C-alpha positions in Angstrom: -117.9 134.5 153.6 -119.3 138.1 154.0 -122.3 138.0 151.1 -119.5 140.3 148.8 -117.0 137.4 149.2 -119.1 134.6 148.8 -120.7 135.8 145.9 -117.4 137.0 144.2 -116.3 133.4 144.7 -119.3 132.0 143.3 -119.5 134.0 140.6 -115.6 133.6 139.4 -116.6 129.5 139.4 -120.1 129.7 137.9 -119.2 132.3 135.1 -115.5 132.3 135.1 -115.6 134.2 131.4 -117.7 136.7 132.4 -115.9 137.3 135.4 -112.5 137.4 133.8 -113.4 139.3 131.0 -114.7 142.3 133.3 -111.2 141.7 135.4 -109.1 142.6 132.1 -110.9 145.7 131.8 -108.2 147.4 134.2 -105.8 146.8 131.6 -104.9 148.1 128.1 -105.3 145.8 125.5 -103.9 146.0 121.7 -106.5 143.2 120.5 -109.2 142.7 123.4 -109.5 139.1 123.8 -113.0 137.5 123.0 -112.3 134.2 123.2 -111.5 134.4 127.0 -110.8 130.4 128.3 -109.9 128.1 125.7 -110.4 124.6 126.7 -109.4 122.9 123.5 -106.0 121.3 124.8 -107.1 120.7 128.0 -105.7 120.1 130.4 -103.7 122.8 129.3 -106.0 126.0 129.2 -105.0 129.3 128.0 -106.8 132.5 129.2 -107.4 135.4 126.8 -105.9 133.4 124.1 -106.7 135.8 121.1 -105.8 138.9 123.0 -102.9 140.8 122.5 -100.7 143.8 124.8 -97.6 144.3 126.2 -97.2 144.0 130.0 -94.7 146.8 130.2 -97.0 149.3 128.2 -99.6 148.6 131.2 -96.9 148.6 134.1 -95.5 152.2 133.0 -96.5 153.8 130.0 -100.0 153.9 129.9 -99.4 155.6 133.5 -97.5 158.6 132.1 -99.6 159.1 129.3 -102.4 159.4 131.9 -100.2 162.6 133.4 -98.8 160.8 135.8 -95.4 160.8 135.1 -94.1 162.7 138.1 -96.0 160.0 140.4 -93.0 158.0 142.4 -92.8 154.2 140.9 -89.8 152.8 142.9 -88.5 154.2 146.2 -85.1 152.1 146.3 -83.8 151.5 150.4 -80.5 149.9 150.8 -79.8 149.7 154.0 -76.6 147.7 153.6 -75.3 150.4 151.0 -76.9 153.3 153.1 -78.6 154.4 150.0 -82.2 156.0 149.4 -83.5 157.4 146.4 -87.1 157.8 144.2 -87.8 157.0 140.9 -90.7 158.5 138.9 -93.0 156.6 136.4 -91.1 158.8 134.3 -87.7 158.2 134.7 -88.7 154.5 135.0 -90.2 154.9 131.3 -86.9 156.5 130.2 -84.5 153.5 132.1 -86.2 150.8 130.8 -87.1 152.1 127.4 -83.4 152.9 126.7 -82.3 149.5 128.4 -84.9 147.4 125.8 -82.9 149.6 123.1 -79.8 147.7 123.9 -81.3 144.7 124.2 -82.7 145.3 120.6 -79.1 146.2 119.2 -78.0 142.8 120.7 -80.5 141.0 118.7 -82.9 140.1 121.3 -86.2 140.0 120.0 -89.9 138.5 120.9 -89.6 134.9 122.7 -86.1 135.0 123.2 -84.8 134.4 126.6 -82.5 136.8 128.7 -81.3 135.5 132.2 -81.1 138.1 134.9 -78.9 137.3 137.7 -78.7 140.6 139.9 -79.4 141.5 143.4 -81.9 143.9 145.2 -81.3 147.1 142.9 -83.7 149.1 140.9 -81.6 148.1 137.6 -83.1 144.4 138.1 -86.6 145.8 137.7 -85.6 147.7 134.5 -84.1 144.4 132.9 -86.7 142.3 133.9 -89.3 145.5 132.2 -87.0 145.4 129.5 -87.5 142.4 128.5 -91.3 142.5 128.7 -91.1 145.8 126.6 -89.7 143.6 123.3 -91.6 140.1 124.0 -88.6 138.7 125.3 -89.0 136.0 127.8 -86.5 137.0 131.1 -85.7 134.2 133.8 -84.6 135.6 137.0 -82.0 133.5 139.0 -81.7 134.4 142.8 -78.3 136.8 143.2 -75.5 134.5 144.5 -76.9 130.9 143.6 -74.3 128.4 143.2 -72.6 128.4 139.7 -73.6 125.2 139.0 -77.2 126.2 139.7 -76.8 129.4 137.4 -75.3 126.8 135.0 -78.3 124.3 134.9 -80.8 127.4 134.7 -78.7 128.7 131.4 -78.7 124.9 130.0 -82.5 125.1 130.3 -83.4 128.3 129.2 -81.0 128.8 126.4 -80.4 133.0 126.6 -79.6 135.2 123.9 -77.8 137.5 126.6 -77.1 137.5 130.5 -77.4 140.5 132.4 -75.7 140.6 136.0 -73.9 142.6 138.3 -71.0 142.6 139.9 -71.7 142.0 143.1 -74.5 141.6 146.0 -74.6 142.9 149.5 -75.5 141.0 152.3 -75.2 142.1 156.1 -71.9 139.6 156.2 -70.1 141.8 153.5 -69.8 141.5 149.8 -70.7 138.8 148.0 -69.0 138.6 144.3 -71.3 137.5 141.6 -69.4 137.9 138.6 -66.6 135.2 139.4 -69.9 133.0 140.0 -71.1 133.7 136.5 -68.1 133.3 135.3 -67.9 130.0 136.4 -71.4 129.2 135.4 -70.7 130.2 131.8 -68.0 127.9 131.7 -69.8 124.9 132.8 -72.8 125.6 130.8 -73.1 123.6 127.6 -75.5 126.3 126.3 -73.1 129.4 125.4 -73.7 132.7 126.0 -72.5 135.5 123.5 -73.4 138.6 125.6 -72.8 140.0 129.2 -74.5 143.6 130.8 -72.5 144.1 134.0 -73.5 146.1 136.6 -70.4 147.2 138.3 -71.4 148.4 141.7 -68.6 150.9 143.5 -68.2 147.7 146.2 -67.1 145.4 143.7 -65.4 145.9 140.2 -65.9 143.0 138.1 -62.9 141.5 135.9 -64.4 141.8 132.6 -64.0 139.1 129.8 -63.1 141.0 126.2 -65.8 140.8 123.5 -68.4 139.0 125.7 -68.9 141.1 129.0 -70.2 145.2 128.8 -70.3 147.7 131.5 -74.0 148.6 131.9 -73.5 152.4 132.1 -71.3 152.6 129.3 -73.2 150.2 126.9 -76.2 152.1 127.6 -74.8 155.5 126.5 -76.5 156.7 122.8 -78.9 153.7 123.0 -82.0 154.6 121.6 -85.2 154.4 123.3 -87.9 151.7 121.8 -91.6 151.4 122.5 -93.7 148.3 123.8 -94.5 145.2 121.0 -97.3 143.7 121.0 -97.7 140.6 122.1 -99.8 137.6 122.3 -101.9 137.2 125.8 -100.5 133.4 125.6 -96.9 134.3 125.0 -94.2 133.6 127.8 -93.6 136.6 129.9 -90.9 134.7 132.3 -89.6 131.5 133.4 -88.8 131.3 137.0 -87.2 128.2 137.9 -88.4 126.1 141.4 -86.5 123.6 142.6 -86.9 120.0 141.4 -87.0 116.6 143.5 -85.4 115.2 140.9 -82.3 118.2 141.1 -83.4 119.0 137.5 -85.3 122.5 138.1 -88.8 123.5 137.4 -89.4 126.0 134.9 -92.7 127.8 135.9 -94.1 129.3 132.7 -95.6 132.5 133.0 -98.1 134.0 130.7 -98.1 137.8 129.5 -102.2 138.0 129.6 -103.7 136.0 132.4 -100.8 137.3 134.9 -101.5 140.5 134.1 -105.0 140.5 134.7 -104.7 138.3 137.7 -102.0 140.7 139.4 -104.1 143.8 138.8 -107.3 142.6 140.4 -105.4 141.1 143.5 -103.5 144.4 144.0 -107.1 146.2 144.2 -109.4 143.4 146.2 -106.5 141.3 148.2 -104.2 143.6 149.6 -106.2 147.6 149.0 -103.9 149.0 146.9 -104.8 151.8 143.9 -103.1 154.6 141.9 -100.7 156.6 144.0 -100.6 154.1 147.3 -97.7 152.8 148.4 -97.2 149.0 148.6 -94.0 147.0 150.0 -93.3 143.4 149.7 -90.1 142.6 152.0 -89.1 140.0 149.9 -86.3 139.5 146.4 -87.1 139.7 143.0 -85.4 136.2 142.2 -88.1 134.6 144.3 -92.0 134.6 142.8 -93.3 137.7 145.5 -90.7 139.5 144.1 -91.8 139.2 140.6 -95.3 139.6 141.5 -95.3 141.9 144.0 -92.2 144.3 143.5 -92.3 144.6 140.2 -95.1 143.9 138.4 -98.1 144.0 140.3 -98.0 147.6 142.0 -96.6 149.1 138.7 -99.9 147.3 136.8 -101.9 149.1 139.6 -100.1 152.4 139.2 -98.7 152.3 142.7 -95.6 153.1 144.3 -93.3 149.7 144.9 -90.7 149.8 147.7 -87.5 147.8 146.6 -85.4 146.8 149.7 -81.7 146.1 149.9 -81.5 144.5 153.6 -82.7 142.3 156.4 -85.6 142.1 158.9 -83.0 142.3 161.7 -79.1 143.3 161.7 -79.2 146.0 158.7 -79.1 147.3 161.3 -81.7 146.8 163.9 -85.1 144.7 164.5 -86.9 148.7 164.0 -85.5 148.6 160.2 -88.6 147.7 159.0 -90.9 149.6 161.0 -88.8 152.8 160.7 -89.5 152.5 156.5 -92.9 151.8 156.9 -93.2 154.9 158.3 -91.2 156.8 156.5 -92.5 156.4 153.2 -96.3 156.1 154.0 -96.5 152.2 153.2 -100.2 151.6 153.0 -99.9 147.6 152.8 -96.6 145.7 153.9 -96.3 142.1 153.0 -93.4 139.8 154.3 -92.9 136.1 155.2 -93.5 134.6 159.0 -90.0 134.0 158.7 -89.1 137.8 159.1 -91.6 138.0 161.8 -90.4 135.7 164.0 -86.7 136.9 163.4 -87.8 140.4 164.4 -89.5 138.6 167.4 -86.8 136.6 168.9 -84.6 139.9 168.8 -87.1 142.2 170.3 -89.8 140.0 171.8 -91.4 142.9 173.6 -91.4 145.2 170.5 -89.5 148.0 171.9 -88.5 149.2 168.5 -91.8 149.7 167.2 -92.5 152.4 170.1 -92.4 155.8 169.4 -92.6 155.0 165.3 -96.0 156.6 163.7 -97.7 153.5 162.0 -100.8 155.1 161.2 -100.2 154.8 157.2 -100.1 151.4 157.8 -103.4 149.4 157.2 -102.6 145.5 156.3 -99.8 143.6 156.9 -99.9 140.1 155.2 -97.7 136.7 155.5 -97.0 134.4 153.1 -93.9 132.1 152.5 -94.0 129.6 155.4 -97.0 128.6 157.2 -97.7 131.2 159.7 -98.4 129.8 163.5 -100.7 131.6 165.6 -98.2 132.7 168.0 -96.7 134.8 165.4 -99.5 136.2 163.8 -101.0 136.9 167.6 -97.5 138.9 168.6 -97.7 140.8 165.3 -101.4 141.8 165.7 -100.6 142.8 169.6 -97.4 145.1 168.8 -98.4 146.4 165.6 -102.1 147.0 166.4 -103.1 146.5 163.1 -105.1 143.3 161.0 -102.2 140.6 160.0 -103.2 139.0 157.3 -102.1 135.4 156.6 -102.4 134.0 152.9 -101.1 130.9 151.2 -100.0 130.8 147.5 -96.8 129.2 145.4 -94.1 130.1 143.0 -96.5 127.8 141.1 -100.0 130.0 141.4 -98.1 133.2 140.9 -100.5 135.0 143.3 -103.2 134.5 146.5 -104.9 130.8 146.2 -106.1 131.7 150.0 -106.6 135.1 151.3 -108.5 137.8 152.8 -109.9 140.3 150.6 -108.9 142.9 152.6 -110.0 145.8 149.4 -113.7 144.4 148.8 -114.7 141.6 151.5 -112.8 141.3 154.5 -113.5 138.6 156.5 -112.6 138.0 160.7 -109.2 136.5 160.8 -108.4 132.5 161.9 -105.3 132.1 163.4 -103.3 129.3 162.0 -105.3 130.0 158.5 -104.9 132.0 155.2 -108.3 132.4 154.7 -110.9 131.5 152.3 -110.1 130.6 148.2 -109.7 133.6 146.1 -112.0 133.9 143.5 -111.4 131.8 140.8 -109.5 129.0 142.6 -111.8 125.9 143.8 -109.9 124.5 146.2 -110.5 120.7 147.6 -109.2 118.5 150.6 -109.3 115.0 149.3 -107.8 111.4 150.3 -105.6 109.6 148.8 -108.1 108.1 146.8 -109.7 111.6 145.2 -113.0 111.7 147.5 -113.4 115.3 149.2 -113.2 114.7 153.1 -115.2 116.2 155.8 -114.9 119.5 157.4 -112.0 119.3 159.8 -110.5 116.2 158.5 -107.3 116.5 156.8 -105.9 115.2 153.4 -104.2 116.7 149.9 -105.3 120.1 148.9 -106.1 120.5 145.3 -107.5 122.9 142.9 -110.2 122.1 140.3 -109.2 122.7 136.9 -109.0 124.9 134.8 -106.8 126.9 137.0 -107.6 130.9 137.5 -105.9 133.0 135.1 -102.0 134.5 136.3 -100.7 130.8 137.4 -98.4 128.5 135.7 -99.3 127.5 132.2 -96.7 124.5 131.7 -92.8 123.8 132.2 -90.7 125.2 130.3 -90.4 122.9 127.6 -91.5 119.6 129.4 -95.1 119.4 129.0 -95.2 116.3 130.2 -93.4 116.6 133.5 -95.7 119.2 134.0 -98.5 116.6 133.8 -96.7 114.2 135.6 -95.7 116.3 138.7 -99.1 118.1 139.3 -101.8 116.8 137.2 -101.5 112.9 136.9 -102.1 112.4 140.7 -105.9 113.3 140.4 -107.2 113.6 137.3 -109.2 117.1 136.6 -107.3 118.4 139.6 -104.0 120.4 140.2 -102.1 118.9 143.3 -100.6 121.4 145.3 -98.4 119.2 147.2 -99.9 120.8 150.6 -101.8 118.9 153.3 -104.5 120.5 154.8 -108.2 120.9 156.2 -111.1 122.8 155.7 -113.2 124.3 158.2 -117.4 124.1 158.3 -116.9 128.2 156.8 -114.6 127.3 154.6 -111.5 128.2 155.8 -108.1 126.5 154.4 -105.8 125.4 156.8 -102.1 124.7 155.0 -100.4 122.3 157.5 -97.6 120.9 156.0 -95.9 119.6 153.0 -97.9 116.3 152.0 -93.8 115.1 152.3 -93.8 116.3 155.9 -97.0 114.3 156.9 -95.7 111.7 159.6 -97.3 108.4 160.0 -97.1 107.6 163.3 -98.1 103.5 164.7 -101.0 104.4 161.5 -101.8 108.0 162.7 -101.3 110.5 160.2 -100.0 113.6 161.9 -99.3 116.7 160.4 -95.7 118.3 161.6 -97.4 121.8 161.2 -99.5 121.3 164.0 -96.5 120.3 166.5 -94.9 123.2 165.5 -98.1 125.1 165.9 -98.1 123.7 169.5 -94.3 124.3 170.2 -94.3 128.1 169.1 -96.6 128.6 171.8 -94.5 127.5 174.7 -93.2 131.5 175.7 -89.4 130.9 175.6 -89.6 129.5 171.7 -89.1 131.8 169.0 -89.3 129.4 166.2 -89.6 125.2 165.4 -89.3 122.5 162.9 -90.9 119.1 163.5 -89.5 116.4 161.1 -90.8 112.5 161.3 -87.7 110.1 161.8 -87.9 106.5 161.3 -88.6 104.4 164.1 -88.3 100.7 163.9 -91.6 100.1 166.5 -94.1 103.2 165.2 -92.6 103.3 162.0 -92.2 107.0 162.8 -92.1 109.5 165.3 -91.8 113.2 165.3 -88.7 115.1 166.5 -88.1 118.5 167.4 -86.1 121.7 167.2 -86.7 125.0 168.6 -85.0 128.4 168.6 -85.0 130.1 171.7 -85.9 133.9 172.3 -82.9 136.0 173.2 -82.0 136.2 176.8 -84.1 132.9 177.8 -82.0 131.2 180.7 -84.5 127.7 181.2 -82.3 124.7 181.6 -82.3 121.9 178.4 -84.1 119.3 181.0 -86.6 122.1 182.1 -87.3 122.8 178.8 -87.3 119.1 177.4 -90.0 118.6 179.9 -92.4 121.6 179.5 -92.3 120.9 175.4 -93.4 117.4 175.9 -96.4 118.1 178.4 -97.6 120.8 176.1 -97.5 118.2 173.3 -99.3 115.8 174.8 -101.9 118.3 176.5 -102.6 119.7 172.6 -102.5 117.0 170.3 -102.8 113.9 173.2 -100.5 111.0 173.6 -101.1 109.3 170.3 -98.1 111.8 169.2 -95.4 110.0 170.9 -93.2 113.0 171.2 -90.3 112.8 173.0 -87.6 114.0 170.9 -87.1 117.4 171.0 -83.9 119.9 171.5 -83.0 123.6 171.3 -80.9 124.9 168.2 -79.4 127.9 167.7 -80.3 128.4 164.3 -82.6 126.7 161.7 -81.8 125.9 158.0 -83.5 127.8 155.5 -83.6 129.0 152.4 -82.8 132.5 151.3 -86.9 133.3 151.0 -87.3 131.7 154.6 -88.6 128.2 154.1 -87.3 125.5 156.9 -85.5 122.9 154.8 -87.3 120.2 156.5 -86.7 117.1 153.8 -83.0 118.0 154.0 -83.3 117.7 158.3 -85.2 114.5 157.8 -82.2 113.4 155.4 -79.8 113.7 158.2 -81.4 112.5 160.8 -82.2 109.1 158.6 -78.4 109.1 157.4 -79.6 109.5 153.9 -77.1 110.9 151.4 -78.4 114.5 150.7 -77.1 117.5 148.8 -77.3 121.0 150.1 -80.0 122.9 148.3 -78.4 125.3 146.3 -80.9 128.4 148.3 -79.6 127.3 151.7 -78.8 131.0 153.1 -76.4 129.7 155.6 -74.6 126.0 155.0 -73.3 126.3 158.7 -76.7 125.4 160.1 -77.1 121.7 158.7 -73.6 121.2 160.8 -75.5 122.6 164.1 -78.2 120.3 162.6 -76.6 117.2 162.5 -74.7 118.0 165.9 -77.9 118.6 167.5 -79.2 115.8 166.2 -76.2 113.2 166.6 -76.5 114.4 170.6 -80.3 113.2 170.0 -79.3 109.5 168.9 -79.9 110.3 165.2 -77.5 111.3 162.1 -74.5 109.2 163.9 -73.0 108.6 160.0 -71.2 111.5 158.4 -72.5 111.2 155.1 -73.1 114.3 152.6 
């Protein structure tokens, strides 16, 4: 690391309490914390346990009181509805305080849960902040989620009220949410008494008398309410992540540690300060949307951009670049899969030509592993630093990154950088012993985790321990496999489940994908391990080709096998590869490798609720059948 980065990291580990006490000064506290880290219930650690604050106050009120009420808080850009407008901090405060007043009239108080099932509209941010204002715990469920998945989350969170909208809007058209919500509420064992529904002009919701209230009508005449003080350790939100058992895991985020960590990350990682414009092209239903569309930028006093659209097709692969130029975005955050989609549609970067991107200082990528080819394409076409970084729903903010605001280091393609201050990251073998540099193993983080990370799973401490803390006592198991080089750069290669064992050799599917993406005709790749009688497992690759490519299947097959043999070696036993039109992904851009593996091995599977396009699984089945796998119709 540069001296500054190395020193920061060492200080954060050696003097945790002093480091985070200093970071906490970026916020306004009702009662500043004296006990910075409470270890009395280890492995359940509590940050700022005797402190009190309000997250909404820190995100909105204090900026208005400091005289910056006329600054823009949110730019709303919706190419799918051809709508754009901006909201000042003063206007945001008025909207949030009044919505909080409505929640109060509905009997919602501190500690009550509120489920938010909404699209990418400013009212979704208002809903989250209104809950935070009165100490209610919000649980945002990605808009358009299947009814049974929504019902499961309602049963677990037991909300007093649900806030929703009549519909979401995708490039394919209007997606009615209200019928899905009605079905979920009928299925749920927990009965919800009140629903607040935002009717959008594209689809009018059928309202149920007594239970459903129209958003605009209900808020007329509601009195604004002030922020309430909450304990730093009180939950701010519960965000559900898919569990391996089919029962979703409710990640619990506290108020104090969350606000401190996000404020620190905005300045030090993303180089965003008061008045800067930050755009995270994600969705409020995901952790990125919570941390870096709503809370992070507002805690920093910056301007956040809320975008209802896609990287391509709304209307073309230049939409992101034109939006950055128009709104003077300083730091831009998206998923590698979005860059790959743009690269596939516009391989030569023609839509970038003529767009003035002088405002843009950094591009950040996270969500899926970023292969070097994608990183280099973005660097070359944008002529900007492209910073891969790595974190999880559970951590809530980056674990490994390049500290662009305080101590930038050289970018190494394929690595998300070095561990961020607060995170003591190790790579260990199956017995828990640290491995040498450049040797693959399981990526773990030494306890205690820093502020802002999950404190437990909602009402399930045992599952939290079983899922994350039991395999390596004293460590948090990330579930990812990778290695660290001699300079301390971390490389995340795959999920632990995606390590394949070929005749006793442990190989990462991420490494195969990295090599396949080096081929000039390949836009993206997914590699899975499939059963093999002789070798136990062998790798199977599916690749999506760039637009306009005319290579024959036979020639592509030959070139890709040769490329893997050259880069990884004969030990890889790589002979199974085919082109496919589209890969199955979640709406946040993660490739569904686990589901693909089950299809290949003829195992029973359920299409995940988060899938973007269910028809891609049929494409996978057809392609795998042609390759001699997935011959039985299971599903």
